[in-house]
C-alpha positions in Angstrom: 137.9 132.8 8.3 139.0 130.1 10.5 136.7 127.0 11.6 136.6 128.1 14.9 135.0 131.6 13.8 132.4 129.9 11.7 129.6 129.5 14.4 128.6 133.1 14.4 128.7 133.6 10.7 126.7 130.3 9.7 124.0 129.7 12.2 121.6 132.0 14.4 122.0 135.8 15.1 124.9 136.8 17.2 122.1 137.8 19.8 121.1 134.2 20.4 124.8 134.0 22.2 124.4 133.9 26.0 126.1 136.9 27.8 129.4 135.2 29.4 130.9 138.6 30.2 129.6 138.9 33.8 132.1 138.9 36.3 131.9 137.4 39.9 130.8 140.1 42.2 133.0 140.7 45.3 130.4 139.3 47.4 130.4 136.0 45.4 134.0 135.9 45.7 134.1 136.3 49.4 131.4 133.7 49.9 133.5 131.3 47.8 136.8 132.2 50.0 134.6 131.8 53.2 133.3 128.4 52.1 136.9 127.2 51.3 138.2 128.3 54.7 135.3 126.8 56.4 135.8 123.4 54.7 139.5 123.5 55.3 138.5 124.1 59.3 136.0 121.4 59.0 138.3 118.8 57.6 140.8 119.9 60.3 138.6 119.6 63.1 137.4 116.1 62.0 141.0 115.0 61.7 142.2 116.0 65.0 138.8 114.5 66.5 139.6 111.0 64.6 143.2 110.9 65.7 142.2 111.8 69.1 139.5 109.2 69.5 142.2 106.7 68.1 144.2 107.2 71.4 147.3 108.0 69.1 149.7 110.2 71.5 151.0 113.2 69.5 154.5 113.8 70.0 155.3 115.8 66.8 153.1 118.0 64.6 155.3 117.4 61.4 153.3 114.4 60.1 150.2 116.8 60.5 152.0 119.4 58.3 152.7 116.8 55.5 149.2 115.4 55.7 147.6 118.8 55.5 149.8 119.8 52.4 148.8 116.5 50.8 145.0 117.1 51.6 145.0 120.8 50.5 146.5 119.5 47.1 144.1 116.5 46.8 141.2 119.2 47.4 142.8 121.3 45.0 142.6 118.7 42.3 138.9 118.2 43.0 138.5 122.1 42.8 140.3 122.2 39.4 138.2 119.0 38.1 135.0 121.1 39.2 135.9 124.1 36.9 137.5 121.9 34.0 134.9 119.1 33.8 131.6 120.3 35.3 131.5 123.2 32.8 130.4 120.5 30.1 127.1 119.9 32.1 126.0 123.5 32.0 127.0 124.4 28.6 123.7 123.2 27.0 121.4 125.0 29.5 123.2 128.2 29.0 123.6 128.1 25.1 120.0 127.3 25.0 118.9 130.1 27.4 117.3 127.6 29.8 119.2 129.2 32.5 121.1 132.5 32.9 124.9 131.4 33.5 125.1 132.5 37.2 121.7 130.3 38.2 123.1 127.4 35.9 126.6 127.4 37.8 125.0 127.5 41.2 122.7 124.7 40.6 125.2 122.6 38.9 127.4 122.9 41.9 124.9 122.0 44.2 123.9 119.0 42.2 127.8 118.1 42.1 127.9 118.3 46.1 124.7 116.1 46.2 126.2 113.4 43.7 129.5 113.3 45.7 127.7 113.0 49.3 125.5 110.0 47.8 128.3 108.2 46.0 129.0 104.5 46.8 132.7 104.6 46.9 133.1 101.9 44.3 135.0 104.0 41.9 137.4 105.4 44.4 138.9 102.2 45.3 138.7 101.1 41.8 141.0 104.1 40.9 143.4 103.1 43.9 143.7 99.4 42.8 145.4 100.6 39.7 148.5 101.0 42.1 150.9 98.2 42.5 150.3 96.4 45.7 153.8 96.9 46.9 153.2 100.7 46.8 149.7 100.3 48.5 151.6 98.5 51.5 154.1 101.1 51.7 151.4 104.2 51.9 152.8 105.1 55.4 156.4 105.3 54.1 158.5 108.2 52.5 157.5 106.5 49.3 153.8 106.8 50.1 154.2 110.4 50.2 156.4 110.6 47.2 153.8 108.7 45.3 150.8 110.9 46.4 152.6 114.1 45.7 153.8 113.0 42.3 150.4 111.8 41.0 148.7 114.9 42.4 151.3 117.3 41.1 151.1 115.9 37.6 147.1 115.7 37.4 147.0 119.2 38.5 149.5 120.5 36.0 147.9 118.7 33.1 144.5 119.9 34.0 145.4 123.5 34.6 147.3 123.5 31.2 144.3 122.1 29.3 141.6 124.5 31.1 144.0 127.3 30.0 143.8 126.6 26.2 139.8 126.0 26.8 140.2 122.2 25.8 137.8 119.7 27.4 140.4 117.1 28.4 139.4 114.4 31.1 140.4 114.6 34.8 139.8 111.0 35.0 142.3 110.3 32.0 145.0 112.6 33.6 144.8 111.0 37.1 145.0 107.6 35.7 148.0 108.4 33.8 149.5 109.7 36.7 148.9 106.7 38.8 150.3 104.5 36.0 153.4 107.0 35.8 154.3 106.3 39.7 153.6 102.6 39.3 156.1 102.3 36.3 158.6 104.5 38.0 158.6 102.4 41.1 159.1 99.3 39.4 162.2 100.9 37.6 163.6 102.3 40.9 163.5 98.8 42.3 165.3 97.2 39.4 162.2 95.7 37.7 160.4 96.0 34.4 158.2 99.1 34.4 155.4 96.7 32.9 155.4 95.2 36.4 154.5 98.4 38.1 150.8 98.5 37.2 148.0 96.3 37.9 147.3 95.7 34.2 144.1 93.9 34.5 142.6 96.7 36.1 144.2 99.2 34.1 142.5 97.6 30.9 139.2 97.7 32.3 139.7 101.5 33.1 141.2 102.0 29.7 138.2 100.3 27.9 135.8 102.5 29.7 137.7 105.7 28.9 138.3 104.4 25.4 134.9 103.5 24.4 132.7 105.9 26.4 133.4 108.7 24.1 132.4 106.6 21.1 129.2 105.4 22.9 128.4 109.0 23.7 128.9 110.2 19.8 126.9 107.1 18.5 124.1 107.2 21.3 123.5 110.9 21.1 123.2 110.8 17.3 121.0 107.9 17.3 118.9 109.1 20.1 118.4 112.7 18.4 117.2 110.7 15.2 114.7 108.8 17.1 113.5 112.0 18.6 113.0 113.5 15.3 111.0 110.6 14.2 108.8 110.2 17.2 108.7 113.8 18.6 107.6 116.0 15.8 107.3 119.3 17.5 109.3 121.6 15.7 110.1 123.9 18.7 112.4 120.8 20.0 114.5 121.2 16.9 115.1 124.9 16.7 117.8 127.2 17.9 117.2 129.9 20.4 116.1 133.1 18.7 117.5 136.0 20.8 118.0 135.7 24.3 114.6 134.5 25.2 114.3 131.3 27.1 112.5 128.1 25.4 109.1 127.2 26.1 108.6 125.8 29.5 108.4 121.9 28.9 111.7 122.2 26.7 113.3 124.3 29.4 112.3 121.8 32.2 113.6 119.1 30.1 117.1 120.5 29.7 117.2 121.7 33.3 116.6 118.1 34.2 119.2 116.8 32.0 121.6 119.3 33.3 120.7 118.3 36.8 121.4 114.8 36.0 124.7 115.2 34.2 126.0 117.3 37.2 124.7 114.9 39.9 126.3 112.0 37.8 129.5 113.9 37.5 129.9 114.5 41.3 128.9 110.9 42.0 131.7 109.5 39.5 134.5 112.2 39.6 134.2 113.3 43.3 135.0 109.6 44.1 138.3 109.8 42.7 139.3 112.7 45.2 138.1 110.6 48.1 140.2 107.6 46.9 143.3 109.9 46.9 142.2 111.4 50.5 142.0 108.0 52.0 145.2 106.9 50.7 146.8 109.8 52.2 145.1 109.6 55.5 146.0 105.7 55.7 149.6 106.6 55.0 149.8 109.5 57.4 147.8 108.4 60.2 147.3 104.6 59.8 146.1 104.3 63.6 143.1 106.6 62.9 142.3 105.4 59.3 143.9 102.4 58.4 141.0 100.1 59.9 137.5 100.8 59.7 136.6 101.7 63.5 133.1 101.8 63.1 132.7 97.8 62.5 130.6 96.5 65.4 132.3 94.5 68.0 129.5 92.0 67.9 130.6 91.3 64.1 134.1 90.3 65.1 133.5 86.7 66.2 131.6 86.1 63.1 134.3 87.4 60.8 136.9 85.5 62.8 135.2 82.2 62.7 134.7 82.8 58.8 138.5 83.4 58.4 139.3 80.0 60.7 136.9 78.2 58.2 138.2 79.4 55.0 141.8 79.1 55.9 141.2 75.4 56.9 139.5 74.7 53.5 142.5 76.5 51.7 145.2 74.3 53.6 143.1 71.1 53.7 145.3 69.4 50.8 148.5 71.4 51.0 150.1 73.4 53.9 152.7 76.2 53.3 156.3 74.7 53.5 158.2 76.4 56.3 160.6 78.0 53.9 157.8 80.1 52.4 156.6 83.6 53.8 152.9 83.7 53.1 152.9 87.7 52.2 155.9 87.0 50.1 154.0 84.3 48.3 151.0 86.6 47.8 153.0 89.3 46.7 154.7 87.5 44.0 151.1 86.2 42.9 150.0 89.7 42.8 153.0 90.6 40.5 153.0 87.8 38.2 149.4 86.6 38.3 150.5 83.1 38.3 148.6 80.6 40.4 151.0 78.2 41.8 150.7 75.5 44.5 151.9 77.7 47.4 149.2 80.6 46.7 146.1 78.6 48.4 148.1 77.7 51.6 149.5 81.1 51.8 146.2 82.8 51.7 145.0 80.1 54.2 147.9 81.0 56.5 147.3 84.6 56.2 143.6 84.3 56.9 144.4 82.2 59.9 146.6 85.2 61.3 144.1 87.8 60.7 141.1 85.5 62.1 143.3 84.9 65.4 144.3 88.7 65.7 141.1 90.1 65.5 139.4 87.5 67.8 142.0 88.4 70.5 141.3 91.9 70.3 137.8 91.6 70.0 137.2 94.9 68.1 139.2 97.0 65.4 139.6 100.0 68.1 141.4 97.5 70.5 144.1 96.3 68.0 147.4 98.1 69.3 148.6 101.0 67.4 152.0 99.3 66.5 150.1 96.4 64.8 147.2 98.5 62.8 149.2 99.1 59.8 150.5 95.6 59.4 146.7 94.3 60.3 145.3 96.4 57.4 148.2 95.5 55.1 147.6 91.8 55.7 143.8 92.3 55.2 144.3 94.3 51.9 146.6 91.7 50.5 144.5 89.0 51.5 141.3 90.6 49.7 143.4 91.5 46.6 144.7 87.9 46.5 141.2 86.6 46.7 140.0 88.8 43.8 143.0 87.8 41.9 142.2 84.0 42.4 138.6 84.7 41.1 140.2 86.4 38.1 142.4 83.5 37.5 139.4 81.1 37.6 141.0 79.0 40.3 139.2 75.8 40.5 137.9 75.9 44.2 134.7 74.0 45.4 131.4 76.1 45.5 131.2 76.2 49.2 134.7 77.4 49.3 134.4 79.9 46.7 131.2 81.2 48.5 133.4 81.5 51.8 136.1 83.3 49.9 133.6 86.0 48.4 132.2 86.4 52.0 135.7 86.8 53.3 136.6 89.3 50.7 133.5 91.5 51.5 134.4 91.5 55.1 137.9 92.4 54.6 136.8 95.2 52.1 134.4 96.3 54.9 137.0 96.7 57.3 140.0 98.4 54.8 137.8 100.4 52.3 135.7 103.1 53.9 135.2 106.7 53.6 134.5 108.9 56.5 131.5 111.3 56.1 133.6 114.3 56.7 135.7 113.3 53.6 132.6 113.2 51.3 131.8 116.6 52.5 135.1 118.5 51.7 135.4 116.7 48.5 132.0 117.7 47.6 132.6 121.1 48.7 135.8 121.4 46.6 134.0 119.8 43.6 131.0 122.2 43.8 133.1 125.4 44.4 135.4 124.7 41.7 132.3 124.4 39.3 131.3 128.0 40.3 134.8 129.5 39.5 136.4 128.7 36.2 133.7 127.4 33.9 133.7 129.9 30.9 136.8 128.8 28.9 135.3 125.1 28.6 131.5 126.3 28.1 132.4 128.4 25.4 134.4 125.5 23.7 131.4 123.1 24.2 128.8 125.5 23.2 130.3 127.1 20.1 133.4 125.4 19.0 132.3 122.0 18.4 129.5 122.5 15.7 129.0 124.7 13.0 125.8 125.9 13.9 124.0 127.1 17.3 123.3 124.0 19.5 119.3 123.2 19.4 117.2 122.3 22.5 116.9 118.6 21.3 120.5 118.3 20.5 121.4 119.6 24.0 119.1 117.3 25.6 120.1 114.1 23.7 123.8 114.8 24.6 123.1 115.1 28.3 120.7 112.1 28.4 123.4 110.0 26.9 125.9 111.3 29.4 123.9 110.7 32.5 123.2 107.2 31.2 126.9 106.3 30.5 128.1 107.7 33.7 125.2 105.9 35.8 126.3 102.5 34.0 130.1 103.2 34.8 129.2 103.8 38.6 127.4 100.6 38.7 130.6 98.5 37.6 133.0 100.8 39.7 134.6 102.4 36.9 135.8 105.9 35.9 134.4 107.6 32.7 135.2 111.1 31.6 132.2 113.9 31.6 134.0 115.7 29.3 134.8 113.1 26.8 131.2 111.8 26.7 129.4 115.0 26.7 131.5 116.8 24.0 131.5 113.7 21.9 127.7 113.4 22.4 127.5 117.1 21.2 129.5 116.5 18.2 127.4 113.1 17.5 124.2 115.4 17.5 125.8 117.9 15.2 126.8 115.1 12.8 123.3 113.5 12.9 121.6 116.8 12.3 124.2 117.8 9.3 125.1 120.9 11.2 128.6 120.5 10.4 131.6 119.9 12.5 134.6 122.6 13.3 137.5 119.9 12.5 140.0 122.4 14.0 138.3 122.1 17.5 137.8 118.3 17.2 141.3 117.8 16.0 142.5 119.7 19.1 140.3 117.4 21.5 141.7 114.5 20.0 145.3 115.7 20.3 144.4 116.5 24.1 142.9 112.9 24.4 146.1 111.4 22.8 148.5 113.3 24.7 146.8 113.2 28.1 148.1 109.6 29.1 151.6 109.5 28.0 152.1 113.2 29.3 150.7 112.6 32.6 152.6 109.3 32.7 155.8 111.1 32.1 155.3 114.0 34.4 154.2 111.6 37.4 157.1 109.2 36.9 159.7 112.1 36.8 158.3 113.7 40.0 158.1 110.4 41.8 161.9 109.9 41.0 162.5 113.3 42.1 160.4 113.1 45.2 161.9 109.8 46.7 165.4 111.1 46.4 165.0 114.4 48.3 
């Protein structure tokens, strides 16, 4: 008998296994289709309304076709993310009979929806900042669309493949690998080393989060279970379900609460990745409507312009930029190399002076001429990222100048890093609906194929409490983590702590998927990017 078959033979009776054979009714399928169509119509209506409000004259609908296709693919990524990753959140309540599968999936989908709507957006732009500055400034070019399509197709391909095999691999891991692949391919295409194609400082921060979060999940869930055994001596908590009966009310409430927390946290973290991708698409395809935050109040503009002028004067007080240097070129080289030379500070000062004079001249973001919007946005984005890089390089600025730089970066981010409400709504809908469609394969893996015995109530609660805490901490630091990795490793940790035994064949497959995700997604996205830019 193989290890993946041991669960039924070595643990509680087969009747304790939840009934996962039920299929979606025709009414449910119709409701999902109606909601998908409604979401797409809602996105289209808001998109055209934003373009009309911006005053852009539509002379061709071809850009809308490209934009629409890119948006549908980005939402498809979130849909796949929903049924790939969120199934982890409901495995514990389903296998402990705390909720029937249909109710668990519906509730998890609603919690995912809420998590996306209430998210901060920090993770969204943390993911996007992995892209090299060069590609970010080319978002509205053909290379920008090649970048978007390459990383989306790469991420969806790997996610669907691992879902089909029932492997809880990470959508976060996949997307990050796809972004790195595009950056590396772009650098090679421009005759540079592939190592120059990625913001490696940010990539390392993300890599640490992805690498250590499963280890934290395993160890913390195991430790929490042991602590619970020491201090909570209710025997019912550590038993597995007997037959299809739900657990006692207080245990059931605890498990539903932890499922709610994991689903909400997953939405707040993973949903932001789709938001970041969609904003990248919108900025590239419709810069006049989405490159700058048009909701910035006009009465704030004089203050921001004055701050830009003061900060510029401080940066250029000792050295002015020689005429042979172009500020944007100096800062681009600084972003690529990370080397802070004497031209960087005056170049940043010159760029801030230009930004300050421009926004003061027009008085509001809405009044900036259409032909200048993309360049203004690029100047603001480059200035903000340069300030961030100078801070990371520990540039020896006086305290007052450092405070002004921090305030300036905050204002620049407010002008360029924003997410319209309708984007949050359609991403939330895609993630929530995805949760309700393809959950069975991953649920069975988490519920049956990690440990050799049936999941106890305490094990399910421990794994989910640790997952909520880990994702919450990652949100606070603006870092992406994998719900899949944290929760599945948490379940494994509780099985180890409980001496229930682990199914090594499943763990080996999970490890293989974890190891292969990054290089495979890098390779697929790099090849697709090279293909698309030559079409």
